[in-house]
PAKE-364177 format. One record per residue (C-alpha): residue in one letter; x, y, z. Coordinates in pm, 1 decimal. Each point is the difference from the previous one (the first is absolute). Layout:
# residues N
 residu       xx       yy       zz
      A        X        Y        Z
...
***
This chain:
# residues 493
 residu       xx       yy       zz
      M      3.7      1.4      1.4
      Y    288.9    259.2    112.9
      A    205.0   -109.0   -322.9
      L   -352.3     87.7   -248.2
      F     10.1    349.7    193.1
      F    293.9    100.7    -75.3
      I    -25.4    -96.0   -366.1
      T   -275.6    196.0     -6.8
      V    182.3    263.1    115.9
      L    288.2    -22.2   -224.6
      L   -278.8     -8.2   -286.8
      L   -163.1    326.1     81.7
      F    334.7    173.2     18.5
      G    110.1   -149.1   -288.5
      V   -263.4    150.3   -216.3
      G     22.8    286.7    170.7
      L    320.0     27.7   -105.3
      V    -95.7    -50.9   -362.2
      F   -238.1    236.3     16.3
      A    189.7    270.6    143.3
      Q    270.4    -61.8   -231.0
      T   -243.3     41.9   -300.8
      D   -160.5    315.8    131.9
      R    310.8    167.6    133.9
      Q     77.1    223.9   -288.5
      E   -356.7    137.4      8.4
      V     38.4     87.6    391.7
      M    345.9    123.8    -26.6
      A   -144.6    255.4   -270.7
      H   -281.0    100.6    210.9
      W    153.0    -61.1    353.7
      D   -145.5    293.6    160.0
      E   -335.2    -75.5    -79.9
      R     50.8   -400.2     58.2
      R    201.4    -23.9    282.3
      C   -242.0    -26.4    253.7
      D   -221.1   -255.5   -139.5
      L     16.5   -331.9    209.6
      T    144.3   -207.6   -281.4
      V    297.9    277.6     -7.3
      I     38.9      2.3    367.6
      L     39.0   -374.0     26.8
      A    258.9     -2.5   -256.8
      S    166.4    365.2     57.6
      S    342.7   -158.3     33.2
      L    -53.6   -101.5   -396.5
      Y    -60.8    357.0   -131.3
      K    367.0    147.6    126.0
      P    138.0    191.7   -269.9
      V    383.0    -96.5    -74.9
      N    114.6    312.0     77.0
      D   -146.8     53.0    331.9
      P    275.3    -68.8    260.6
      R   -239.8   -124.7    262.0
      S    -20.1   -363.1     90.0
      K   -324.0   -170.6   -136.1
      T   -116.6    -73.7    332.8
      T     60.0    383.0    102.3
      F   -196.8     43.2   -309.0
      A   -272.1   -191.1     67.9
      A    -37.1    123.4    367.5
      E      3.4    335.6   -124.7
      N   -252.6     -9.6   -220.3
      L   -213.6   -192.5    254.3
      K     54.8    292.1    222.2
      F    -95.4    250.1   -269.4
      C   -336.4   -190.3   -123.2
      T    -57.9    -59.8    385.9
      N     -8.0    396.6     85.6
      K   -160.1     73.3   -345.3
      I   -302.2   -235.2     77.6
      I    -33.6    134.3    368.3
      K    -25.8    339.8   -110.1
      E   -251.2    -95.8   -247.6
      V   -203.1   -187.6    248.7
      F     -2.7    284.0    261.9
      T    -76.3    278.7   -287.3
      V   -291.5   -221.1    -99.6
      A    -79.1    -31.7    378.4
      L     35.8    372.5     93.1
      N   -197.2    163.6   -288.8
      P   -321.9    -35.0    141.3
      F    160.9    141.8    308.7
      L    176.0    262.8   -134.4
      A   -304.9    114.7   -215.8
      L   -156.1      9.8    288.6
      V    251.8    241.3    198.5
      G     20.8    199.9   -339.6
      Q   -348.3     42.0     35.3
      Q    -14.1    133.0    404.6
      L    272.8    226.4   -144.1
      Q   -203.7    190.2   -233.0
      F   -293.0      3.0    249.6
      T    270.9    139.1    253.7
      N     86.3    259.1   -234.9
      V   -331.1     76.4    -53.0
      L    -64.4     29.8    370.9
      Q    319.7    247.4      8.5
      G   -168.5    219.7   -233.8
      V   -304.0     18.7    191.2
      M    174.5     58.6    300.4
      A    198.6    256.7   -162.1
      N   -306.7    181.3   -131.7
      I   -185.8    -47.7    383.4
      K    345.3    186.9    147.2
      G    -19.1    245.6   -230.2
      M   -403.8     66.9    105.8
      I     84.2    -20.6    300.3
      G    291.9    264.5    -27.2
      K   -227.3    241.5   -197.8
      F   -247.1    -90.7    311.4
      F    253.0    129.5    283.0
      A    114.7    257.0   -224.7
      S   -362.4    167.1    -20.4
      F    -54.1    -90.4    359.1
      S    333.5    183.9     90.1
      K   -118.7    284.5   -185.8
      I   -368.2     32.9    173.2
      L    163.5    -78.4    360.4
      G    231.4    291.4    -66.9
      G   -245.5    254.8    -54.6
      V   -200.3   -163.0    315.0
      Y    318.8     22.3    194.9
      Q     78.2    331.2   -134.7
      R   -381.0    121.3    162.6
      F     76.9   -229.5    338.7
      I    291.2    241.2     20.6
      A   -190.7    309.9    -41.0
      I   -254.5    -65.5    209.7
      G    238.9   -138.0    255.8
      F    177.6    341.1    -26.4
      N   -374.2    179.1     49.8
      F    -49.7   -196.0    304.7
      R    330.2     69.7    156.3
      K    -83.5    353.7    -89.5
      T   -342.8     41.0    166.9
      F    129.7   -200.9    296.1
      V    262.1    262.6     56.8
      M   -240.2    258.0    -63.0
      F   -259.1   -185.2    255.7
      L    290.0     16.9    273.7
      T     47.7    304.4    -54.5
      A   -349.1    109.3     61.5
      M      2.2   -219.7    318.9
      N    352.3    177.9    140.5
      R   -237.5    356.4    -82.7
      A   -268.3   -173.9    168.7
      F    180.1    -97.9    305.1
      G    172.0    346.6      2.8
      I   -359.1    170.0     36.7
      A   -113.4   -246.2    262.4
      I    295.9     94.1    157.2
      A    -43.4    359.5    -34.8
      S   -398.7    -45.3     57.8
      L    102.8   -161.6    368.1
      F    203.4    270.1    103.5
      S   -283.6    246.5   -129.2
      G   -256.1   -192.5    234.1
      M    225.3     31.2    295.9
      S     66.4    341.8    -52.9
      M   -408.1     44.7    -51.5
      L    -56.0   -200.8    361.7
      V    231.8    222.9    129.7
      T   -184.6    285.8   -132.6
      I   -333.6   -118.4    113.3
      Q    126.8    -75.8    382.1
      N    115.2    349.7     -0.1
      L   -290.1    115.8   -118.3
      V   -221.2   -217.5    225.1
      D    204.5    158.7    288.2
      A    -74.0    303.9   -113.6
      V   -386.3    -13.8    -21.7
      I      2.2   -164.7    354.9
      N    173.8    294.2    139.1
      I   -242.5    204.4   -179.8
      I   -298.5   -197.7    121.0
      L    108.3      7.8    370.1
      I     43.6    359.8    -61.7
      V   -354.6     47.0   -118.0
      L   -118.1   -232.6    293.0
      G    144.9    250.3    222.8
      I   -163.6    281.3   -142.6
      F   -306.5   -224.5    -16.7
      V     -2.3    -93.7    348.4
      G     88.7    367.3    133.9
      L   -310.5    127.7   -227.3
      V   -207.9   -284.0    122.7
      I     62.3    117.9    392.9
      I    -68.4    367.8    -91.3
      L   -305.0   -109.4   -204.9
      F   -115.3   -181.9    327.1
      L     56.7    285.4    238.4
      A   -172.8    180.0   -241.5
      F   -325.6   -193.6    -43.2
      F      9.2   -211.5    292.5
      P   -381.3    151.0     84.2
      T   -148.9   -189.2   -324.8
      I    182.4   -325.9     25.1
      P   -284.9   -213.4     80.9
      I   -196.7    146.0   -319.2
      I    280.7    -73.8   -265.7
      L     19.3   -389.6    146.7
      T   -348.5    -52.5    -43.3
      T     22.7     93.9   -378.0
      I    282.6   -220.5    -38.1
      A   -166.1   -296.6    136.5
      V   -283.0     41.5   -168.8
      M    208.3     34.0   -349.4
      V    174.0   -322.3     66.8
      A   -318.9   -158.2     65.9
      G   -138.5    105.3   -328.1
      A    349.8   -117.1   -188.4
      A    -59.4   -312.0    133.7
      S   -340.6    -32.4    -78.4
      F     69.7     81.5   -334.4
      A    330.5   -254.7    -41.5
      A   -245.8   -290.0    126.4
      A   -289.8    116.6   -293.3
      G    216.7     24.9   -308.7
      N    355.1    -93.6     61.7
      A    -12.1   -400.5    100.4
      G    255.9   -148.1   -167.4
      P     23.2   -341.2   -204.2
      L    -39.2   -308.8    197.5
      K    311.3   -112.4    159.0
      G    104.6   -340.0     36.3
      V   -199.5    -98.3   -298.8
      F     43.3   -339.2   -136.3
      C   -116.5     22.1   -354.0
      F     97.9    -60.2   -403.2
      S      9.7    258.1   -265.5
      P   -351.1     23.5   -227.6
      R    213.9   -132.9   -288.9
      T    107.9   -339.3    187.2
      F   -133.6   -306.3   -218.1
      I   -136.5   -300.9    171.9
      K    -82.0   -337.9   -142.8
      T   -380.2    -84.6     68.2
      V   -262.6   -278.3   -189.0
      R   -115.9    321.3   -191.1
      G    353.6     -7.6   -122.8
      V    310.2    261.4    107.6
      I   -180.1    346.9     82.0
      S    150.4    280.0    204.1
      I   -103.9     27.3    368.0
      Q   -202.1    314.1    -58.2
      E   -202.2   -220.7   -260.2
      I    -76.3   -258.1    305.5
      K   -328.3    -64.3     96.3
      L   -161.2   -134.7    302.8
      G    -49.5   -407.5    -22.9
      D    313.4     -9.7   -268.6
      I    186.1   -329.9     49.7
      L    393.2     43.7     14.7
      E    259.3   -238.3   -121.0
      D     25.0   -189.6    309.1
      G   -348.9    -33.6     45.2
      G    -84.5    283.4    241.2
      K   -320.1    193.2    -41.9
      V     35.9    390.7      3.2
      E   -245.1    111.8    303.2
      G    124.0    383.0     30.6
      I    158.2    226.2   -181.0
      L    175.6    349.2    135.3
      E     86.0    317.6   -170.9
      V    256.8    249.9    186.6
      N    124.1    311.7    -55.4
      G    370.0    -94.9    -98.5
      T    188.7    330.7      7.4
      G    282.9     17.5    239.9
      T     24.3   -411.8     47.0
      D    337.2   -149.2    -87.3
      I    -45.4   -236.9   -335.5
      Y    236.3   -284.3    -65.0
      N     87.2   -191.9   -309.9
      L      7.6   -383.0     87.9
      G     20.7   -222.3   -319.4
      G   -175.1    264.7   -200.6
      I   -259.4     28.5    274.3
      H    -50.2    367.7    112.9
      V   -127.6    -47.3    354.2
      S     13.3    217.4    318.4
      G    309.9   -131.3    252.6
      D   -214.1    -95.6    268.1
      H   -178.3   -273.1   -151.5
      L     70.8   -315.1    149.9
      V    131.4   -269.2   -302.8
      F    124.8   -399.8     64.3
      Y    384.0      7.3    -20.5
      E     67.4   -399.0    -68.4
      P    382.2     29.5    141.0
      L   -111.3     97.7    324.5
      N   -311.5   -175.0    -46.0
      Q   -211.3    276.8    160.7
      W   -161.2    314.6    -73.0
      I    180.9    326.1    -10.4
      L    -88.1    376.5   -111.2
      V     97.7     62.8   -380.2
      K    189.2    239.2     98.7
      E    243.3   -257.5    191.5
      H     20.1   -215.8   -288.5
      P    333.5    -12.3   -189.0
      D   -145.7     55.9   -344.5
      A   -222.2    293.4     49.4
      Q    125.5    287.8   -113.9
      K   -178.1    343.9    108.0
      Q   -123.4    239.3   -259.1
      I    -11.3    378.9    -37.4
      K   -316.7      6.5   -175.9
      Q   -317.7    -12.3    237.7
      E   -341.0   -123.2    -37.7
      P   -324.1    256.0     51.4
      L   -201.5   -327.4     32.2
      L     64.2   -324.7    163.4
      I   -246.4   -341.4     20.7
      C      5.6   -296.9    192.9
      L   -196.2   -268.6     27.0
      N   -152.6   -258.3    291.9
      T     -7.0   -385.7   -106.1
      S   -163.5   -321.0    160.5
      T    358.7   -138.2     -9.9
      R    158.8    361.6    135.3
      E    241.5    -12.4   -270.7
      I     71.2    198.1   -339.1
      P    177.1   -231.3   -261.1
      I    179.9    209.4   -244.5
      Q    297.8   -108.4   -246.6
      G    138.3   -287.0    219.6
      F    -39.0    252.8    320.3
      R   -240.8    -94.8    274.7
      F    -93.2    326.0    186.6
      R   -238.1     35.4    305.0
      D   -336.3    137.2    -73.1
      W   -137.0    321.3    213.0
      E   -158.3   -185.1    334.9
      E    273.7   -243.0    -21.3
      L   -130.0   -218.4    268.5
      P   -100.7   -332.4    -90.5
      P   -368.5    -55.9      2.4
      E    -40.6   -327.4    178.5
      D    221.6    138.6    298.6
      T   -261.7    160.2    237.0
      Q    251.1    -20.7    288.1
      L    234.4    242.0   -193.4
      Q   -268.2    188.3   -115.7
      N   -117.2     22.3    396.8
      E    390.1    119.2     59.2
      W    -47.1    262.9   -235.5
      N   -288.5    181.9    132.5
      A    160.8      0.7    322.3
      L    281.9    165.9   -129.9
      V   -211.3    240.1   -200.0
      A   -179.4     69.4    331.1
      E    342.6     43.1    184.0
      M    130.9    245.0   -256.0
      I   -346.8    203.6    -25.2
      G    -20.5    -11.5    394.1
      S   -311.5   -191.9      9.4
      T   -124.1   -268.5    252.2
      S   -237.3   -183.3   -195.8
      H     32.7   -214.0   -324.0
      T   -157.9   -314.4   -146.3
      S    136.7   -276.6   -191.3
      A   -144.0     81.0   -301.6
      N    214.9    -73.2   -364.1
      Q   -209.4    164.1   -242.4
      Y     94.8    281.2   -167.7
      P   -120.5    316.9     87.9
      L   -212.4    116.3   -204.1
      L   -345.0    272.1    -29.0
      S   -261.5      8.2   -210.8
      G    -38.7    245.0   -287.8
      A   -291.5    101.0    132.9
      W    157.0    207.0    266.7
      F     51.2    383.8    -40.6
      V    329.2    177.5     83.7
      Q    -24.0    361.1     61.3
      T    242.8    230.1   -224.2
      P     60.2    344.0    -47.6
      G   -275.5     26.3   -294.4
      G   -227.6   -222.1    229.2
      K   -122.2   -365.0     37.6
      V    160.1   -256.4   -262.5
      A    -52.6   -368.6     12.0
      L    302.7   -180.2     72.2
      R    -12.8   -179.7   -347.7
      D     40.6    315.8   -138.2
      I    250.1    134.5    172.4
      Q    342.5     72.6   -195.3
      L    396.2      2.8     81.8
      G     39.7    343.7    153.3
      M   -280.9     75.6     79.6
      K    -33.3    154.0    340.6
      V   -240.0   -114.4    296.7
      L    -76.9     61.7    322.5
      D    227.6   -161.4    274.9
      F   -191.3   -174.5    303.7
      D    127.0    305.2    214.0
      G   -153.7    285.2   -207.8
      S    311.0     72.0   -234.0
      W     56.6    -76.0   -382.6
      T    236.0   -237.5   -131.7
      K     76.0   -159.7   -328.6
      V    -92.2   -308.8   -179.3
      I    293.4   -134.7    -93.2
      G   -123.9   -387.5    -43.9
      I   -281.8   -155.6    -88.6
      Y    -85.0   -370.3     47.7
      T   -249.6   -195.4   -202.9
      G   -100.8   -402.7    109.3
      L   -230.2   -276.5     15.0
      E   -107.6   -105.5    353.1
      E   -269.7   -293.0    124.7
      L   -266.4    127.7    173.7
      P   -312.7   -101.5    202.9
      A   -319.9    -39.2   -161.9
      G   -220.2    303.7     26.6
      A    293.0    227.5     40.5
      E   -103.2    382.2     -0.7
      S     83.7    211.3   -250.6
      F    255.8    184.1    238.6
      W    198.9   -265.6     72.6
      Y    351.2    -98.7    140.8
      T    208.5   -297.7    107.9
      D    117.6   -126.8    325.4
      S    340.3    162.5    -65.9
      I    -82.0    391.1     -4.2
      W    127.2    181.4    265.1
      W   -277.6    267.8    133.8
      R     46.1    287.7    262.8
      E   -206.9    -31.4    308.2
      K     29.3    197.6    306.2
      N    359.4     83.5    -71.4
      S    141.6   -312.6   -116.6
      W     11.3   -243.3   -268.5
      V   -183.3   -324.9      7.9
      Q   -134.2   -238.0   -242.6
      R   -310.9   -120.6    -40.0
      P    -33.4   -370.8    -34.8
      S   -329.2   -156.4   -191.6
      S   -172.3   -302.6     84.3
      S   -152.9    -92.8   -298.5
      P    141.1   -253.2   -265.1
      A    123.6     85.0   -326.6
      Q   -180.5    -65.5   -287.9
      Y     73.9    217.9   -293.4
      K    286.3    169.3   -142.6
      Q    -90.4    416.7    -63.4
      K    254.7    270.1   -144.0
      G    121.9    248.0    260.1
      F    253.4    247.5     40.0
      H    211.7    189.2    254.1
      L    248.4    309.4      0.4
      V    341.4     96.0     80.0
      T     48.4    343.6    155.7
      G    280.7    232.1     65.8
      S   -111.2    -38.4    376.6
      G    -63.2   -323.3     28.1
      T   -380.9     41.1     86.6
      F   -329.6    155.7   -175.5
      R   -401.3     35.3     85.5
      I   -255.8   -190.3   -201.1
      V   -395.7    103.5     37.0
      S   -298.6   -250.6    -77.2
      L   -320.9    143.9    -10.3
      T    -25.9     -7.1    411.2
      E    346.2     14.5    149.7
      E    310.9    112.6    -56.8
      R    324.1   -130.9    108.0
      G    407.6     19.6     -5.2
      V    145.0   -334.8   -115.3
      R    407.8   -111.6    -70.2
      D    127.0     11.9   -370.3
      F     59.9   -315.6   -174.2
      T    395.1    -18.6    122.2
      E   -209.4    -37.9    343.9
      V    360.1    169.9    193.6
      G      4.2    314.0   -221.3
      Q    260.1     54.2   -305.7
      A    264.9    177.2    207.4
      R     28.6   -315.1    256.5
      I    -80.4   -300.6   -260.5
      A    384.3    -77.2    -47.0
      E     41.4    -83.6    371.3
      T   -220.0   -308.0    -45.2
      Y    279.2   -119.3   -298.4
      E    244.9   -194.9    259.6
      W   -275.0   -159.6    197.5
      M   -152.5   -102.2   -359.5
      K    339.0   -129.6    -86.4
      Q     35.6   -202.5    270.6
      R   -328.7   -159.0     -4.0
      L      5.0    -97.8   -395.7
***
């Protein structure tokens, strides 16, 4: 078997040599094109030129190396052509992208150039404004220095003025002392001269003083002192809507469910008015202060501000809850005493009796009201109580004139069959040089509209068809002393 293999190889080799020898001339003529053929590579030593100094082995090895490099180069060229083509395309895209970026860069450069140009103008304006501001500040500083100088000068001028006034006062005092000395001397001289007629002169002076006092009591009674009422422009929420307090009617229901049982209108001239949350109210009105959980006077409230403007007319209410809710605030009504607290009402009547010098009082807890049919004596004649107006003069219980500074209108329960000239148990009557209350034993069955007055003296006279009596006004203790009851009331509320 091995012999057969070697024989086959030798035959093949021999055939190859025959073919190679036959084709040698043509291969040698086209050596550059044929040198890398497979048959030529295998027998390259046969194609060595005669004049080539290299050995056949070296020639064949170098030809094999040459052909191997050529084949490898061609293989790589073919293999890399797609990749090189792709890279070329990317390079072209890169060139386009570079062009785009160059255009964008140019646009941005032009934008920044334009923006810098605009900003330059703004900056110049900013510099100009800053310069003007600095100039204004320097002028303001100069003005302040001048004002300070003027203030210092005014201060020294004021001090000079005070010294001048002091010297003037001293001079006036000296002059007054001199005049008084002269006057005393004249009085002594006149006393000695008119000594026999002194009794007649003293009698005349006493008559003049009494007349002046009577005139003052009649026509110069001031406003209600210590009043606790509201401006007529105060708006209150009712079931009829939000209306001003001067539009309130008897029987109206307030937002807390309280029913209006009485309305008091008084002269407000001279009364201190405070602004509490937009509500204009007198300083002596009671308001509930939540931080202290107690009732305080409006003028004691930290948010109350005293107003310069006064009110010629003030209005207050009496309600079934004894409170008047307005814009989130809780104010007490005029009566203030809880309607169900008969013990407290009895204590109040005792306080009134003590203040007016009476030893008689009842436990009545009604509003002090009179029928509108009672007459009141005025300078022009008798006028029905229901027709009396603020500012009128009426006859006091002691026969002098007093001015009406308040009018109260209310509803009160009366017994069946009450006469035209009715009155409630809380009225204080003048009897036997003392003030007393007349209790009623008849049970109340229906409500009737009644009236009462507030006068400068605290009293007035009423007249029926059969009698004429003095009564205390609606304040009971008199407008001049009503403020004395505030602390007593605050302690019990």
